[in-house]
C-alpha positions in Angstrom: 44.8 20.4 5.3 46.3 20.8 1.8 44.5 22.9 -0.9 44.8 21.0 -4.2 45.6 22.5 -7.6 41.9 22.3 -8.4 41.1 24.8 -5.6 44.0 27.1 -6.3 43.3 27.2 -10.0 39.6 27.8 -9.5 40.6 30.9 -7.5 43.0 32.0 -10.2 40.3 31.6 -12.8 37.8 33.7 -10.9 40.4 36.4 -10.2 41.3 36.4 -13.9 37.6 36.8 -14.9 37.2 39.6 -12.4 40.4 41.4 -13.5 39.5 41.1 -17.2 35.8 41.8 -17.0 34.7 44.1 -19.8 31.1 42.9 -19.9 31.9 40.3 -22.6 32.5 36.6 -22.4 36.2 35.8 -21.9 37.5 32.8 -23.9 38.8 29.9 -21.9 42.0 29.9 -24.0 42.7 33.5 -22.9 42.4 32.6 -19.2 44.6 29.5 -19.8 47.3 31.6 -21.4 47.3 34.3 -18.8 47.2 31.9 -15.9 49.6 29.4 -17.5 47.1 26.6 -16.8 46.6 23.9 -19.4 43.3 24.2 -21.4 42.6 20.6 -20.6 42.8 21.2 -16.9 40.5 24.3 -17.2 38.0 22.2 -19.1 37.7 20.1 -15.8 37.4 23.1 -13.5 35.1 25.5 -15.4 32.1 23.1 -15.7 32.1 22.8 -11.9 32.0 26.6 -11.6 29.2 26.9 -14.2 27.2 24.0 -12.7 27.3 25.7 -9.3 26.3 29.1 -10.6 29.7 30.9 -10.0 30.3 31.7 -13.7 28.2 31.8 -16.8 29.5 29.9 -19.8 28.5 30.4 -23.4 29.6 28.1 -26.3 30.2 29.0 -29.9 31.2 32.3 -31.6 31.5 35.1 -29.0 31.5 32.4 -26.3 33.5 32.2 -23.1 33.0 32.8 -19.4 32.1 35.6 -17.1 31.3 36.0 -13.4 27.6 35.7 -12.4 28.0 38.3 -9.7 30.3 41.0 -8.5 33.8 39.9 -7.2 32.8 41.1 -3.7 30.1 38.4 -3.6 32.5 35.5 -3.9 34.2 34.2 -0.8 37.4 32.1 -1.0 35.7 29.8 1.5 32.8 29.2 -0.8 35.1 28.4 -3.7 37.4 26.1 -1.7 34.5 24.2 -0.2 33.1 23.7 -3.7 36.4 22.5 -5.2 37.9 20.7 -2.2 34.8 19.2 -0.7 35.4 20.7 2.7 38.1 22.3 4.7 38.2 19.9 7.6 41.7 19.4 9.0 40.9 15.8 10.2 38.7 13.2 8.7 36.3 13.0 11.6 35.1 16.6 11.0 34.4 16.1 7.3 30.9 16.6 6.0 30.4 12.9 5.3 32.4 11.4 8.2 31.1 8.5 10.2 30.6 9.5 13.8 33.9 8.7 15.6 33.7 6.2 18.4 36.2 8.1 20.4 34.7 11.6 20.1 33.4 11.6 23.6 36.9 10.9 25.0 39.0 12.5 22.3 41.5 14.9 23.9 42.2 16.7 20.6 38.7 17.1 19.1 38.1 20.6 20.6 41.4 21.7 19.1 40.5 20.4 15.7 37.1 22.0 15.9 38.6 25.4 16.7 41.1 25.1 13.9 38.3 24.2 11.5 36.2 27.1 12.7 39.2 29.5 12.4 40.0 28.2 8.9 36.4 28.7 7.7 36.1 32.2 9.2 39.4 33.2 7.6 38.5 32.0 4.1 34.9 33.2 4.3 36.3 36.7 5.2 38.3 37.0 1.9 36.5 37.8 -1.4 37.7 37.6 -5.0 37.6 41.4 -5.0 40.0 41.4 -2.0 42.4 39.2 -4.0 42.1 41.4 -7.1 42.8 44.5 -5.1 45.8 42.7 -3.4 47.2 41.9 -6.8 46.8 45.5 -7.9 48.5 46.7 -4.7 51.5 44.4 -5.3 51.8 45.6 -9.0 51.8 49.2 -7.9 54.4 48.6 -5.2 56.6 46.7 -7.7 56.3 49.6 -10.2 57.2 52.2 -7.5 60.4 50.5 -6.6 
């Protein structure tokens, strides 16, 4: 399983919105600058986040984006499944996979199922707030060196 730039950038956008939350909308260009992500690429990611209710977007003067809920209420698993489709390590476990002819005799399916389960539990156990706090811990440690 490889997480694409789309999934990684979506996480970075949500972390940025959480870190810079002042109750006002945050312009997309500000997020793009801070995260060093092209504005064009963000214009493809943010509508998905808006459409799925993760962020609120407002156009025009005073427009921008903000989180729809507190950072503790977003799991990494939710975001990655939204941007990546699913986290299945093999095609036969994917959401829209055709039933495999060999599943009843497959010697590896239980291993893949367990890996899939571990992956989902792991990412569902991490929130945007956890990542924001991790970043703050890293910054404090770097400052204290």
